[in-house]
MARMARMAR-240727 format. One line per 5 residues: number of its first residue (from 1); their letters; for each residue x, y, z of N, C-alpha, C, CB. Coordinates in steps of 0.2 Angstrom, whole numbers. Glycine has a CB too. Example, Ala and Ser with C-alpha at 12.3 -4.5 7.8 and 13.67 -1.06 7.14 Angstrom:
2
1) AS) 66/-28/39/62/-22/39/66/-16/39/57/-22/45 | 64/-11/35/68/-5/36/64/0/39/70/-3/29
***
This chain:
293
1) MWRCT) -143/-217/-23/-137/-217/-18/-136/-223/-15/-137/-213/-12 | -130/-225/-14/-127/-230/-10/-124/-228/-3/-122/-234/-14 | -128/-231/3/-126/-228/9/-121/-234/12/-133/-226/15 | -117/-232/15/-111/-237/18/-114/-240/24/-103/-233/20 | -114/-246/25/-116/-250/31/-110/-252/35/-121/-256/28
6) GVRWA) -104/-252/33/-97/-254/37/-94/-260/34/-99/-256/44 | -90/-263/36/-86/-268/35/-89/-275/36/-80/-268/38 | -89/-279/31/-91/-286/33/-85/-291/32/-98/-290/29 | -84/-295/36/-79/-300/35/-83/-308/34/-74/-300/41 | -80/-310/28/-82/-317/25/-77/-319/20/-90/-317/22
11) APGPG) -77/-325/19/-73/-327/14/-75/-323/7/-73/-335/13 | -69/-321/3/-62/-323/4/-58/-317/8/-59/-323/-4 | -61/-312/11/-59/-307/15/-64/-301/16/-54/-305/13 | -61/-296/19/-66/-290/21/-68/-286/14/-60/-284/26 | -74/-283/15/-77/-278/11/-81/-274/14/-80/-281/6
16) LRWDG) -81/-268/10/-86/-263/12/-93/-263/9/-83/-256/12 | -97/-264/14/-105/-265/12/-109/-259/11/-108/-269/18 | -113/-259/6/-117/-254/4/-124/-256/4/-114/-252/-3 | -129/-251/5/-136/-252/5/-139/-247/0/-140/-250/11 | -141/-250/-6/-144/-246/-12/-153/-246/-11/-141/-250/-19
21) AARGP) -154/-246/-6/-162/-246/-4/-166/-252/-8/-165/-238/-5 | -169/-251/-13/-174/-256/-18/-169/-260/-21/-178/-253/-23 | -162/-257/-23/-158/-261/-27/-154/-266/-23/-153/-256/-30 | -155/-266/-16/-152/-272/-12/-145/-269/-10/-152/-279/-15 | -141/-274/-7/-134/-273/-4/-130/-274/-10/-133/-278/3
26) RESPL) -122/-271/-9/-117/-274/-13/-112/-272/-9/-117/-271/-20 | -106/-275/-11/-100/-275/-7/-94/-273/-11/-99/-282/-4 | -89/-269/-8/-82/-268/-12/-77/-271/-9/-81/-260/-13 | -74/-276/-12/-69/-279/-8/-63/-274/-6/-66/-285/-13 | -60/-276/-1/-54/-272/3/-48/-275/2/-56/-270/11
31) RPGQR) -43/-273/-2/-37/-276/-3/-31/-272/-1/-36/-279/-10 | -25/-274/2/-20/-271/4/-17/-268/-2/-15/-274/8 | -14/-261/-2/-12/-258/-7/-16/-254/-12/-9/-263/-11 | -23/-255/-12/-27/-251/-17/-27/-244/-13/-34/-253/-18 | -29/-239/-17/-30/-232/-15/-37/-232/-14/-27/-227/-20
36) IAFAA) -39/-228/-9/-46/-227/-7/-46/-219/-7/-47/-230/0 | -52/-217/-9/-53/-209/-10/-61/-208/-9/-51/-206/-16 | -64/-206/-5/-71/-205/-4/-73/-198/-1/-74/-212/0 | -78/-195/-2/-81/-190/3/-88/-191/5/-82/-183/-1 | -89/-189/10/-96/-189/14/-101/-185/11/-95/-187/21
41) VGERC) -107/-186/9/-112/-182/6/-119/-182/11/-114/-185/-2 | -121/-176/11/-127/-176/15/-127/-176/23/-131/-182/12 | -132/-181/25/-132/-182/33/-131/-189/33/-139/-180/36 | -128/-191/39/-129/-198/41/-135/-200/44/-124/-198/46 | -137/-205/41/-145/-207/42/-145/-215/45/-149/-207/36
46) CLGVR) -151/-216/49/-151/-222/52/-152/-228/47/-157/-223/58 | -149/-234/48/-149/-239/44/-155/-243/44/-143/-243/44 | -159/-242/50/-164/-247/51/-162/-254/54/-168/-247/43 | -167/-259/52/-166/-265/56/-165/-270/51/-172/-266/60 | -160/-275/52/-159/-281/48/-159/-287/52/-152/-281/44
51) RGGRH) -164/-291/50/-165/-297/54/-168/-303/49/-170/-296/59 | -165/-309/50/-166/-315/46/-165/-313/39/-174/-317/46 | -160/-309/37/-159/-308/30/-164/-303/26/-159/-314/26 | -168/-300/31/-172/-295/28/-171/-288/32/-179/-297/28 | -172/-283/27/-170/-276/29/-176/-271/30/-164/-273/24
56) TPCPR) -177/-269/35/-182/-264/36/-180/-257/38/-187/-266/42 | -181/-252/33/-178/-246/33/-181/-242/39/-179/-243/25 | -177/-238/41/-180/-233/47/-185/-229/44/-174/-228/49 | -191/-229/47/-197/-226/45/-196/-219/45/-203/-229/49 | -192/-216/48/-191/-209/49/-185/-206/45/-189/-207/57
61) AAVVA) -181/-211/43/-174/-209/40/-171/-205/44/-174/-206/33 | -170/-207/51/-169/-202/56/-161/-200/55/-171/-203/63 | -159/-194/57/-151/-192/57/-148/-195/62/-150/-185/58 | -142/-197/62/-138/-201/67/-132/-196/68/-136/-208/66 | -130/-196/74/-125/-191/76/-118/-193/73/-124/-192/84
66) PRAGS) -114/-189/71/-107/-192/67/-104/-196/71/-103/-188/64 | -104/-195/77/-98/-198/82/-101/-205/86/-95/-193/88 | -107/-206/84/-112/-212/87/-108/-218/85/-120/-212/84 | -107/-223/89/-104/-229/88/-109/-233/83/-102/-232/95 | -115/-233/84/-120/-237/80/-124/-232/75/-126/-241/85
71) AQCAD) -125/-234/68/-129/-230/64/-136/-232/64/-128/-230/58 | -139/-232/70/-146/-233/71/-149/-228/76/-147/-239/73 | -155/-226/75/-158/-221/79/-161/-225/85/-164/-217/76 | -163/-222/90/-165/-225/97/-171/-230/95/-168/-220/102 | -176/-229/91/-181/-232/90/-180/-239/86/-186/-228/86
76) CARLD) -175/-238/82/-173/-244/77/-168/-249/82/-168/-242/70 | -165/-247/86/-160/-250/91/-165/-253/95/-155/-245/94 | -169/-251/97/-173/-254/102/-178/-260/99/-178/-248/106 | -179/-259/94/-183/-264/89/-178/-269/88/-187/-261/81 | -172/-267/86/-166/-273/85/-166/-278/91/-159/-269/84
81) RSFSV) -166/-275/97/-164/-278/102/-170/-281/105/-160/-274/107 | -176/-280/103/-182/-284/105/-182/-291/103/-188/-280/103 | -177/-293/98/-177/-300/95/-170/-302/94/-182/-301/89 | -166/-302/99/-159/-301/98/-156/-308/103/-156/-293/101 | -151/-312/100/-147/-317/105/-143/-312/110/-142/-321/100
86) AADTN) -140/-307/107/-135/-303/110/-139/-301/116/-132/-298/105 | -144/-298/116/-149/-295/121/-153/-300/125/-155/-290/118 | -152/-306/124/-156/-311/127/-164/-311/127/-154/-311/134 | -165/-308/121/-172/-308/119/-174/-313/114/-174/-301/117 | -170/-317/112/-172/-322/107/-168/-329/110/-170/-321/99
91) VADPR) -171/-332/115/-168/-337/117/-170/-344/115/-168/-337/123 | -175/-344/110/-177/-350/106/-173/-352/100/-183/-349/105 | -167/-348/99/-164/-348/93/-162/-357/91/-157/-343/93 | -163/-360/87/-162/-367/87/-155/-369/83/-168/-370/83 | -151/-364/82/-145/-365/79/-140/-368/84/-142/-359/75
96) TYRVY) -134/-371/82/-129/-373/87/-124/-366/88/-124/-380/85 | -122/-366/94/-117/-360/95/-111/-362/98/-121/-354/99 | -106/-358/98/-99/-360/100/-97/-354/104/-94/-360/93 | -93/-357/110/-90/-353/114/-83/-352/113/-92/-355/121 | -81/-345/112/-74/-344/110/-70/-340/116/-73/-340/103
101) LAWFG) -63/-340/116/-59/-336/119/-55/-331/115/-54/-341/123 | -56/-326/115/-53/-320/110/-48/-317/113/-58/-315/108 | -42/-316/110/-36/-313/113/-34/-307/108/-29/-318/114 | -35/-300/111/-33/-295/107/-26/-291/109/-39/-290/108 | -23/-293/114/-16/-291/116/-14/-294/123/-16/-284/117
106) PGLVK) -10/-292/125/-8/-294/132/-12/-292/137/-1/-291/134 | -15/-297/141/-21/-295/146/-27/-293/143/-20/-289/151 | -28/-293/136/-34/-290/134/-38/-297/130/-33/-283/127 | -42/-300/135/-45/-307/133/-53/-306/133/-42/-313/138 | -56/-309/130/-64/-311/131/-67/-317/130/-68/-306/128
111) VGITA) -72/-318/133/-76/-324/131/-82/-322/129/-77/-329/138 | -84/-326/123/-90/-323/120/-94/-330/116/-88/-317/115 | -99/-329/113/-102/-335/109/-104/-332/103/-109/-338/113 | -104/-337/97/-106/-335/91/-110/-340/87/-100/-333/87 | -114/-339/82/-117/-345/80/-113/-349/75/-124/-343/76
116) EERGA) -112/-356/76/-107/-360/72/-107/-358/65/-110/-368/73 | -112/-358/62/-113/-357/55/-109/-351/52/-121/-355/53 | -106/-346/57/-104/-340/55/-96/-342/56/-107/-333/61 | -94/-347/57/-87/-349/58/-83/-343/62/-84/-350/51 | -77/-341/60/-73/-336/63/-75/-329/62/-66/-336/61
121) DRLLE) -80/-328/57/-82/-321/55/-83/-316/61/-89/-321/51 | -86/-318/67/-87/-314/73/-80/-312/75/-91/-317/78 | -76/-317/76/-69/-315/79/-65/-310/74/-64/-322/80 | -66/-311/68/-63/-306/64/-66/-298/63/-63/-309/57 | -73/-299/65/-77/-292/66/-74/-289/71/-84/-293/67
126) QGAVA) -72/-292/77/-71/-288/83/-63/-287/84/-73/-293/90 | -60/-290/78/-52/-287/78/-48/-292/83/-51/-279/82 | -50/-299/84/-47/-303/88/-40/-305/84/-52/-309/88 | -35/-304/88/-27/-307/84/-27/-313/84/-21/-305/88 | -30/-317/90/-29/-324/90/-36/-326/94/-22/-326/93
131) FSWLG) -38/-333/93/-43/-335/97/-43/-343/96/-50/-332/95 | -47/-347/101/-47/-353/101/-54/-354/104/-41/-357/105 | -58/-360/101/-64/-362/103/-64/-365/109/-65/-367/99 | -69/-365/113/-70/-368/120/-76/-374/119/-72/-361/125 | -80/-372/116/-86/-377/116/-92/-376/112/-89/-378/123
136) RGPLM) -96/-381/111/-101/-379/105/-107/-383/108/-98/-383/96 | -113/-380/107/-120/-384/109/-125/-379/108/-121/-387/116 | -131/-381/112/-137/-376/111/-135/-369/113/-143/-378/115 | -139/-364/111/-139/-358/113/-138/-357/120/-143/-355/111 | -143/-359/124/-143/-357/132/-137/-361/135/-150/-360/135
141) AARRT) -135/-367/134/-130/-370/137/-123/-366/135/-129/-377/134 | -123/-362/129/-118/-359/127/-117/-353/131/-118/-359/120 | -123/-350/132/-124/-343/136/-121/-345/143/-133/-341/135 | -124/-349/147/-123/-351/153/-115/-352/154/-127/-358/153 | -112/-356/150/-105/-357/150/-101/-351/149/-103/-362/145
146) EELLR) -103/-347/145/-100/-342/143/-99/-337/150/-105/-338/137 | -105/-336/153/-107/-332/160/-102/-335/165/-115/-333/162 | -101/-342/165/-97/-345/170/-90/-344/169/-98/-352/171 | -88/-345/163/-80/-344/162/-79/-337/162/-77/-346/154 | -83/-332/161/-81/-325/161/-79/-323/168/-87/-320/158
151) AALGV) -84/-325/172/-84/-324/180/-77/-327/182/-91/-327/185 | -76/-333/181/-71/-337/184/-64/-334/181/-72/-345/181 | -63/-333/174/-57/-330/172/-56/-323/173/-56/-332/163 | -61/-320/175/-61/-313/177/-60/-308/171/-56/-312/180 | -63/-310/165/-62/-307/159/-69/-303/157/-60/-311/154
156) PDRIP) -69/-297/155/-74/-293/153/-78/-296/147/-72/-286/152 | -85/-293/146/-89/-295/142/-88/-290/135/-97/-295/144 | -85/-285/137/-83/-281/132/-76/-277/133/-89/-276/131 | -73/-276/128/-66/-271/128/-67/-266/124/-60/-275/125 | -66/-260/126/-66/-254/122/-62/-254/116/-65/-248/127
161) YARKR) -64/-253/110/-61/-253/104/-54/-249/104/-65/-250/98 | -54/-244/108/-48/-238/108/-42/-243/110/-49/-231/113 | -44/-248/116/-38/-252/118/-35/-256/114/-39/-256/124 | -40/-260/110/-38/-265/105/-33/-262/100/-44/-266/102 | -36/-256/97/-32/-252/92/-25/-250/94/-36/-246/89
166) AVRAA) -25/-248/101/-18/-246/104/-12/-251/105/-18/-243/111 | -15/-257/106/-10/-262/106/-8/-266/100/-11/-267/111 | -11/-264/95/-11/-268/88/-4/-268/85/-17/-265/83 | -2/-262/86/5/-262/81/11/-264/86/6/-253/79 | 10/-266/92/17/-269/97/14/-275/99/20/-263/103
171) LPPWP) 12/-279/96/11/-286/99/16/-291/100/6/-289/95 | 17/-295/106/22/-299/106/22/-304/100/21/-303/113 | 27/-309/100/28/-313/94/23/-319/95/36/-316/94 | 22/-322/90/17/-327/89/17/-333/95/18/-331/81 | 23/-335/97/24/-340/102/20/-337/109/31/-342/104
176) ERATE) 21/-331/110/20/-329/117/12/-327/117/25/-322/119 | 9/-326/111/1/-325/110/-2/-332/111/-1/-323/103 | 1/-337/107/-2/-344/108/-1/-346/115/1/-350/103 | 4/-346/118/5/-348/125/-1/-345/131/13/-346/128 | -2/-339/129/-7/-335/134/-13/-338/132/-7/-326/133
181) VAGLH) -15/-339/126/-21/-342/125/-22/-349/127/-23/-341/119 | -17/-352/125/-17/-359/128/-18/-360/136/-11/-362/125 | -14/-356/139/-14/-356/147/-22/-355/149/-9/-350/150 | -25/-349/146/-33/-348/147/-37/-353/145/-36/-341/143 | -36/-357/140/-40/-362/138/-40/-368/144/-38/-364/132
186) ARAAA) -34/-370/146/-32/-375/151/-36/-373/158/-24/-376/151 | -36/-367/159/-39/-365/165/-46/-365/165/-37/-359/167 | -49/-363/159/-56/-364/158/-59/-372/157/-57/-360/151 | -55/-376/154/-57/-383/153/-56/-386/160/-51/-387/148 | -52/-384/165/-52/-387/171/-58/-385/176/-46/-384/174
191) LAGWA) -61/-380/174/-67/-378/179/-72/-382/179/-69/-371/177 | -76/-383/184/-82/-387/185/-88/-382/184/-82/-390/192 | -93/-385/183/-99/-381/181/-101/-380/174/-99/-374/183 | -97/-383/169/-100/-381/162/-106/-384/161/-96/-383/157 | -111/-382/157/-117/-385/154/-116/-391/152/-120/-381/148
196) ETLER) -121/-396/154/-120/-403/152/-120/-404/145/-124/-408/156 | -124/-401/142/-125/-401/135/-120/-397/130/-133/-399/134 | -116/-394/132/-111/-391/129/-105/-396/128/-108/-384/134 | -103/-397/122/-97/-401/120/-91/-396/120/-98/-405/112 | -87/-400/124/-80/-396/125/-76/-397/119/-77/-400/132
201) LPCDV) -72/-392/117/-68/-392/111/-60/-391/114/-70/-387/106 | -56/-395/110/-49/-394/112/-46/-388/110/-44/-400/109 | -41/-386/113/-37/-380/111/-34/-380/105/-34/-378/115 | -36/-376/100/-32/-375/94/-32/-367/92/-37/-380/88 | -26/-365/93/-26/-357/92/-25/-355/86/-20/-354/96
206) VDHTA) -30/-350/84/-30/-347/77/-26/-340/78/-37/-347/74 | -23/-339/72/-18/-333/72/-22/-328/65/-9/-335/70 | -24/-322/67/-27/-318/61/-21/-312/59/-33/-314/64 | -15/-314/61/-10/-309/58/-10/-308/51/-3/-311/60 | -10/-314/47/-11/-313/39/-17/-310/37/-10/-319/34
211) AFGLE) -23/-312/41/-29/-309/38/-30/-302/40/-36/-313/40 | -27/-299/45/-28/-292/46/-21/-288/42/-28/-291/55 | -17/-292/40/-11/-288/36/-7/-284/42/-14/-283/30 | -6/-288/47/-3/-284/53/5/-283/52/-3/-288/60 | 7/-288/48/15/-286/45/15/-280/42/18/-292/38
216) RIPQP) 10/-277/38/10/-271/34/8/-265/38/6/-272/28 | 4/-266/43/1/-260/46/6/-256/50/-5/-263/49 | 7/-250/48/11/-246/52/8/-243/59/12/-240/48 | 13/-241/63/10/-238/69/6/-234/68/14/-235/73 | -1/-235/72/-7/-231/70/-6/-224/75/-14/-235/72
221) LLVAG) -7/-218/71/-4/-213/74/-11/-208/75/1/-209/69 | -16/-208/71/-22/-204/71/-28/-208/69/-21/-199/66 | -34/-206/73/-40/-210/71/-45/-205/69/-43/-214/78 | -48/-206/63/-54/-202/60/-59/-202/65/-56/-204/54 | -62/-196/67/-66/-195/73/-73/-194/71/-63/-190/76
226) GLTAG) -74/-196/66/-81/-195/63/-82/-191/57/-85/-191/68 | -86/-192/52/-86/-188/46/-91/-183/46/-87/-193/40 | -90/-178/43/-94/-172/41/-95/-171/34/-90/-167/43 | -102/-168/32/-103/-167/24/-97/-164/21/-110/-162/23 | -95/-167/16/-89/-164/12/-83/-167/14/-89/-157/13
231) AVVSG) -82/-170/19/-75/-173/23/-73/-178/18/-76/-175/30 | -66/-177/17/-63/-183/11/-59/-187/16/-58/-179/5 | -58/-193/14/-53/-198/17/-49/-202/11/-57/-204/21 | -42/-201/11/-40/-203/4/-32/-206/7/-39/-195/-2 | -30/-211/4/-24/-213/6/-24/-221/3/-22/-213/13
236) ELAGV) -18/-224/4/-16/-231/3/-18/-236/8/-9/-231/1 | -22/-241/7/-25/-245/12/-19/-251/13/-31/-249/9 | -16/-251/20/-12/-256/21/-15/-262/24/-7/-254/26 | -20/-262/28/-23/-267/30/-30/-266/34/-18/-271/34 | -34/-271/35/-40/-271/38/-40/-275/44/-44/-272/33
241) AGPDL) -42/-272/51/-42/-277/56/-49/-275/60/-35/-276/62 | -52/-280/60/-60/-278/63/-63/-274/59/-59/-273/71 | -65/-268/62/-69/-263/58/-64/-257/55/-75/-260/63 | -58/-258/57/-53/-253/55/-50/-253/49/-47/-253/60 | -50/-247/45/-46/-248/39/-39/-244/41/-50/-244/32
246) HLADG) -34/-247/40/-27/-245/41/-24/-242/35/-22/-250/43 | -23/-235/35/-20/-233/29/-12/-231/31/-23/-227/27 | -8/-232/26/-1/-232/25/2/-226/29/1/-232/18 | -2/-220/30/1/-214/33/1/-215/40/-2/-207/30 | -3/-220/44/-4/-220/50/-11/-218/53/1/-217/53
251) LVVDT) -15/-216/47/-23/-214/50/-27/-221/49/-27/-208/45 | -31/-221/54/-35/-227/56/-43/-224/54/-34/-230/64 | -47/-227/50/-53/-226/49/-57/-231/52/-53/-225/42 | -61/-230/57/-66/-233/60/-72/-234/56/-68/-230/66 | -74/-240/52/-79/-240/47/-86/-239/51/-80/-246/43
256) RLLAG) -87/-241/57/-92/-240/62/-95/-233/60/-90/-241/70 | -90/-228/60/-92/-222/59/-93/-219/52/-87/-218/63 | -92/-224/47/-94/-223/39/-101/-225/39/-88/-227/34 | -103/-230/43/-110/-232/42/-115/-227/43/-111/-238/46 | -120/-228/37/-124/-222/38/-124/-216/33/-124/-221/43
261) WVLVA) -118/-216/31/-116/-209/27/-116/-212/19/-108/-206/30 | -119/-208/15/-118/-209/7/-111/-207/6/-124/-205/2 | -107/-211/2/-99/-210/1/-100/-210/-7/-94/-217/5 | -95/-205/-9/-94/-204/-17/-87/-203/-18/-97/-197/-20 | -85/-206/-24/-78/-206/-25/-75/-198/-25/-76/-209/-33
266) ADPGA) -69/-198/-23/-65/-191/-22/-60/-192/-27/-62/-190/-15 | -56/-186/-28/-50/-186/-31/-44/-189/-27/-48/-179/-34 | -42/-195/-31/-36/-199/-27/-31/-195/-24/-32/-204/-32 | -29/-189/-27/-24/-184/-25/-26/-180/-20/-22/-180/-30 | -33/-180/-17/-35/-176/-13/-33/-177/-6/-43/-176/-13
271) ATSVP) -32/-172/-2/-29/-173/5/-35/-175/9/-26/-167/9 | -34/-179/14/-38/-180/19/-40/-174/24/-35/-186/24 | -46/-174/25/-49/-168/28/-54/-169/34/-54/-164/23 | -55/-175/36/-59/-177/42/-56/-175/48/-61/-185/42 | -60/-173/53/-57/-173/60/-54/-178/62/-63/-171/65
276) VVPVA) -48/-178/66/-44/-184/68/-43/-183/76/-37/-184/63 | -41/-188/79/-38/-188/85/-32/-192/86/-44/-189/90 | -28/-190/91/-22/-196/92/-24/-202/95/-16/-192/97 | -20/-208/92/-22/-214/95/-20/-215/102/-18/-220/91 | -23/-217/107/-21/-218/114/-16/-222/115/-27/-219/117
281) PPAAP) -11/-221/119/-6/-225/120/-8/-232/124/-1/-222/124 | -5/-237/123/-6/-244/126/-7/-244/134/0/-248/123 | -13/-246/137/-13/-246/143/-8/-252/146/-20/-245/146 | -7/-253/153/-3/-258/156/-8/-264/155/-1/-256/164 | -4/-269/154/-8/-276/155/-12/-276/161/-4/-281/155
286) AAEQS) -17/-279/160/-22/-281/166/-19/-285/171/-29/-283/164 | -19/-285/177/-16/-289/182/-20/-295/182/-15/-285/189 | -16/-301/182/-20/-307/182/-24/-309/189/-16/-314/181 | -30/-312/188/-34/-313/194/-31/-318/198/-42/-316/193 | -31/-317/204/-28/-323/209/-34/-327/212/-24/-320/215
291) GLF) -34/-333/215/-38/-336/218/-44/-339/212/-40/-332/224 | -42/-341/207/-47/-342/202/-51/-349/205/-43/-343/195 | -48/-354/208/-51/-360/210/-52/-359/218/-47/-366/208
***
């Protein structure tokens, strides 16, 4: 059995990842225009812990709730976070890190860090429509600067994915996106208090429109709300943005909810039978924080 582990972004593009237990992982490329049709089998199970290129299966093969955002049981999630850069429990990581400014839509911006060796993969995974690097250096210098900029710019550490999805089909033109990112970069660069060991990087706004296929993605109408045994997803792939598969009929499949399921091929002509919910309308852009300096 091959159990889905979600979307992985890397050159030359996104792919759906699978875990075959003793047979190791494999990947199915995701290309716009291809027909996808699959059905869920059995139960959604914990994927265990993957660390340093090694996979430790869940010792209990615990069942995970169909609508849970993570395909890990509580015990494996706790173990995962016990030695994690994201949870600040691995502060001795010797790798070089980069601080980034990610733009998801008007007023939807965050500051974060990623290992330099990963390039822009982290930004693609999050569904960032545009981004610019801010600086590079040791982990703790990157983390301190991240916290400083986040507080000064008034941006959150997380943006609910439903908000990112809601604005994706009605984005302003590229010049407006680039101008907003460049303006925030300039405000961040003018701020005192950056870690001394962090090298500042110039503004260079990168656009992910082509990578996500945003020009082909239709208005998202419905979101698959979690699989059940026997549920079928079928349709033509229009594009992939972050963890979302956008189908030509307006259905969005969040692959974070596919992770943990055994998926088997279904009849390409079968109708989609997963539970669905409407896509939330875009919220009004957040008001700009005053008195930054």
